C-alpha positions in Angstrom: 22.4 -29.3 -42.9 22.7 -25.7 -43.4 21.6 -24.2 -46.4 24.0 -21.4 -46.4 26.9 -21.9 -48.6 30.2 -21.1 -47.0 32.8 -19.3 -49.1 35.7 -21.4 -50.3 38.8 -20.0 -48.6 41.4 -20.0 -51.5 44.8 -18.6 -51.3 43.5 -15.8 -53.2 41.0 -15.2 -50.8 43.1 -15.0 -48.0 45.7 -12.6 -49.3 42.6 -10.2 -50.1 41.5 -10.3 -46.6 44.9 -10.2 -45.3 45.7 -7.4 -47.5 42.4 -5.2 -46.6 42.7 -6.1 -42.8 46.1 -4.3 -43.1 44.3 -1.0 -44.1 41.6 -1.0 -41.5 42.1 1.6 -39.0 39.3 0.5 -36.8 36.9 3.2 -35.1 38.0 6.6 -36.1 35.6 8.9 -34.2 34.9 9.0 -30.3 31.7 8.0 -30.6 32.8 4.9 -32.8 35.8 3.8 -30.5 33.2 3.7 -27.3 30.9 1.6 -29.4 33.8 -0.6 -30.4 34.7 -0.8 -26.8 31.5 -1.3 -25.4 31.1 -4.4 -27.7 34.2 -5.9 -26.3 33.4 -4.8 -22.9 29.9 -6.2 -23.2 31.2 -9.7 -24.6 33.8 -9.9 -21.5 31.3 -8.6 -18.9 29.0 -11.5 -19.6 31.3 -14.2 -20.1 32.5 -13.5 -16.4 29.3 -13.2 -14.6 26.9 -14.9 -16.8 23.0 -14.3 -16.9 22.2 -17.1 -14.7 23.2 -15.7 -11.7 21.5 -12.4 -12.4 18.2 -14.0 -13.0 18.9 -16.3 -10.0 19.1 -13.1 -7.8 15.9 -11.6 -9.4 17.6 -9.2 -11.4 17.1 -8.5 -15.1 20.2 -8.6 -17.2 18.7 -5.9 -19.8 19.1 -3.5 -17.2 22.8 -4.3 -16.6 23.3 -3.6 -20.3 21.5 -0.4 -20.2 23.8 1.0 -17.4 26.8 -0.3 -19.1 26.0 1.7 -22.3 24.9 4.6 -20.7 28.1 5.1 -19.2 30.0 4.2 -22.4 28.3 7.0 -24.1 28.4 9.4 -21.3 32.4 8.7 -20.3 33.3 7.8 -23.7 36.4 5.7 -22.3 39.7 4.7 -24.5 40.1 1.0 -24.7 42.3 -0.5 -21.7 42.3 1.2 -18.3 39.8 3.5 -18.8 37.5 0.9 -20.0 38.5 -1.6 -17.1 37.5 1.6 -14.8 34.2 2.2 -16.3 33.4 -1.9 -15.9 34.5 -1.5 -12.2 32.2 1.8 -12.0 29.2 -0.2 -13.6 29.9 -3.3 -11.4 29.9 -0.9 -8.0 26.5 1.1 -9.2 24.8 -2.5 -10.0 26.2 -3.3 -6.3 24.5 -0.2 -5.0 21.2 -0.8 -6.8 21.3 -4.5 -5.2 21.9 -2.9 -1.9 19.0 -0.7 -2.0 16.6 -3.4 -3.3 18.1 -5.4 0.0 17.6 -2.5 2.4 14.1 -2.4 0.8 13.4 -6.0 1.3 14.5 -6.0 4.9 12.4 -3.1 5.8 9.4 -4.9 4.3 10.1 -7.7 6.3 10.5 -5.9 9.4 7.2 -4.0 8.8 5.1 -7.2 8.1 6.8 -8.8 11.3 6.0 -5.9 13.6 2.3 -5.7 12.4 2.1 -9.4 12.9 3.0 -9.0 16.2 1.5 -6.0 17.0 -2.0 -7.2 15.5 -1.6 -10.5 17.4 -1.4 -8.4 20.5 -4.2 -5.8 19.9 -6.7 -8.1 18.3 -7.6 -10.2 20.9 -7.9 -7.8 23.8 -10.1 -5.7 21.3 -12.2 -8.9 20.4 -12.5 -9.7 24.0 -13.5 -6.4 25.1 -16.0 -5.8 22.4 -17.8 -9.2 22.9 -18.6 -8.3 26.6 -19.7 -5.1 25.1 -22.0 -6.5 22.8 -23.3 -8.7 25.3 -23.8 -6.0 27.6 -25.7 -3.8 25.0 -28.1 -6.9 24.3 -29.2 -6.8 28.2 -29.7 -3.1 28.2 -31.7 -3.4 24.8 -33.9 -6.0 26.5 -34.5 -4.3 29.6 -35.9 -1.1 27.8 -37.8 -3.3 25.5 -41.3 -2.2 24.8 -42.2 -6.2 25.4 -42.8 -7.7 28.8 -39.5 -7.6 31.3 -37.5 -10.5 30.6 -38.2 -13.9 32.3 -35.6 -15.8 34.8 -35.0 -18.2 31.7 -34.0 -14.8 29.6 -32.0 -13.6 32.0 -29.7 -17.1 32.2 -29.4 -17.0 28.7 -28.3 -13.3 28.6 -25.9 -14.4 31.1 -24.4 -17.3 29.0 -23.8 -15.3 26.1 -21.3 -13.1 28.0 -19.0 -16.3 28.2 -17.8 -18.8 30.4 -15.3 -16.7 32.5 -16.7 -13.2 32.0 -14.7 -10.2 34.0 -15.5 -10.1 37.7 -17.3 -6.5 37.4 -19.6 -8.0 34.9 -20.3 -11.0 37.4 -21.4 -8.3 39.7 -24.3 -7.6 37.8 -25.5 -11.4 37.8 -27.0 -11.3 41.2 -28.9 -8.0 40.3 -30.4 -9.3 36.9 -31.7 -12.7 38.5 -33.3 -10.6 41.2 -34.8 -8.5 38.5 -35.7 -11.6 36.7 -37.6 -12.8 39.9 -39.2 -9.7 40.7 -40.3 -9.4 37.2 -42.7 -12.3 37.4 -44.8 -10.9 40.4 -48.0 -9.0 39.5 -48.0 -5.2 39.1 -49.0 -2.8 41.7 -52.7 -3.0 43.2 -55.0 -0.5 44.9 -54.6 0.1 48.6 -57.2 -2.1 50.8 -59.8 -0.4 52.9 -57.4 0.2 55.9 -55.4 2.2 53.8 -52.0 0.1 53.7 -50.9 -1.2 50.2 -51.9 -4.9 49.4 -48.8 -7.4 49.1 -49.2 -7.1 45.4 -48.2 -3.5 45.4 -45.4 -4.3 47.5 -44.2 -6.8 44.8 -44.8 -3.9 42.2 -42.4 -1.7 44.3 -39.8 -4.5 44.6 -39.9 -4.8 40.9 -39.2 -1.3 40.2 -36.6 -0.9 42.6 -34.7 -3.9 41.3 -35.2 -2.7 37.8 -33.7 0.7 39.3 -30.5 -0.6 40.9 -29.8 -3.0 37.7 -30.0 -0.2 35.4 -27.6 1.9 37.3 -25.3 -0.8 37.7 -25.6 -1.7 34.3 -24.7 1.8 32.6 -21.8 2.4 34.8 -20.1 -1.0 33.6 -21.6 -0.2 29.8 -19.7 3.1 29.9 -16.7 1.8 31.1 -16.4 -1.1 28.4 -17.7 1.8 25.5 -14.5 3.7 26.5 -12.2 0.6 26.7 -13.6 -0.8 23.5 -13.0 2.8 21.6 -9.2 3.0 22.8 -8.6 -0.7 21.8 -10.0 0.0 18.2 -7.9 3.0 17.9 -4.8 1.1 19.2 -5.6 -1.8 16.3 -5.9 0.9 13.7 -2.8 2.6 14.8 -0.8 -0.6 14.1 -1.3 0.2 10.2 -0.7 3.8 10.4 2.0 5.5 8.4 3.8 6.6 11.7 3.7 3.6 13.2 4.8 1.6 10.1 7.9 4.1 9.5 8.7 3.1 13.2 8.7 -0.4 12.5 10.9 0.2 9.2 13.7 1.8 11.2 16.9 -0.4 11.1 17.6 -2.1 14.3 19.3 -5.4 13.5 22.8 -6.5 12.4 21.9 -7.0 8.7 20.8 -3.3 8.6 23.7 -1.9 9.9 25.9 -4.4 7.9 23.7 -3.0 4.8 25.0 0.8 5.9 28.4 -0.2 5.9 28.1 -1.7 2.5 26.4 1.3 1.0 29.2 3.5 2.3 31.9 1.1 1.2 30.3 1.3 -2.4 30.5 4.9 -2.5 33.9 5.4 -1.5 34.8 2.5 -4.1 32.7 4.4 -6.9 34.5 7.7 -5.9 38.0 6.6 -6.0 36.9 4.7 -9.4 35.9 8.4 -10.6 38.8 10.1 -9.3 41.2 7.7 -11.2 39.0 8.0 -14.4 39.2 11.7 -14.0 43.0 11.5 -14.1 43.4 9.3 -16.6 41.3 11.5 -18.8 43.8 14.5 -18.3 46.7 12.7 -19.2 50.0 12.0 -17.6 51.3 15.2 -18.5 48.8 17.2 -16.8 48.8 15.1 -13.8 52.7 15.5 -13.4 52.2 19.2 -13.7 49.9 19.4 -11.0 52.1 16.9 -8.6 55.1 19.2 -9.5 52.9 22.5 -8.7 52.0 21.1 -5.3 
């Protein structure tokens, strides 16, 4: 139950209200007339569109109110045709803002999809090459270690670390690695015998040194190649997220982007026509007739 007491309407009260209503002239100043027109326009505007539709589209109804009030203050339209033209301007400008957001959204999707595709292509190649490169570096570190030379078992472990199906140029190193592993088990060089000829142990030591030299030369060649490829692939992967590549992915190329451009052009032409019509109504019929007769 409402606690506000309603005024009891009597014949005397009704007569007074009707008399006062006839005396009222409404808003007199241009600013007052604009506020009055804006109030009526706001009510009709929202009864047609509804806040629910704007909110469902992710738009703020308060921004639409601000745009409408701003145009009403700037243009000060008279009630009637001018007010309706302002209403159409507001709707056109709002569609232009919406089109901007749609184009930004489409561009963001193009960039996201393009980055995913490019990174999915670049990442596996980079990772595969880097894993092989790291495996070769592990072999090089073990060969140059100050500890004893790697045993055949260690050689097999280093080979297994390169994966089940290493590249062919890497597989060419495997015989050299195994030969060096066998030669590493041989004893070191021994002094010459009494006849002036090297002992068998000395021959085995020379074989080990020769195997090491051949292995290191082949390993350095393959390592240098994978190092260069690794740098190129890492640069390609980093280039995916560069500003230049993002700008290229942002460029419109699909049918939706072309349609948005047509919508933007259409809204601009519509706004220009509305502003021209509004300007003609501001000048008044006499000035319009004079202009047409002079031409």
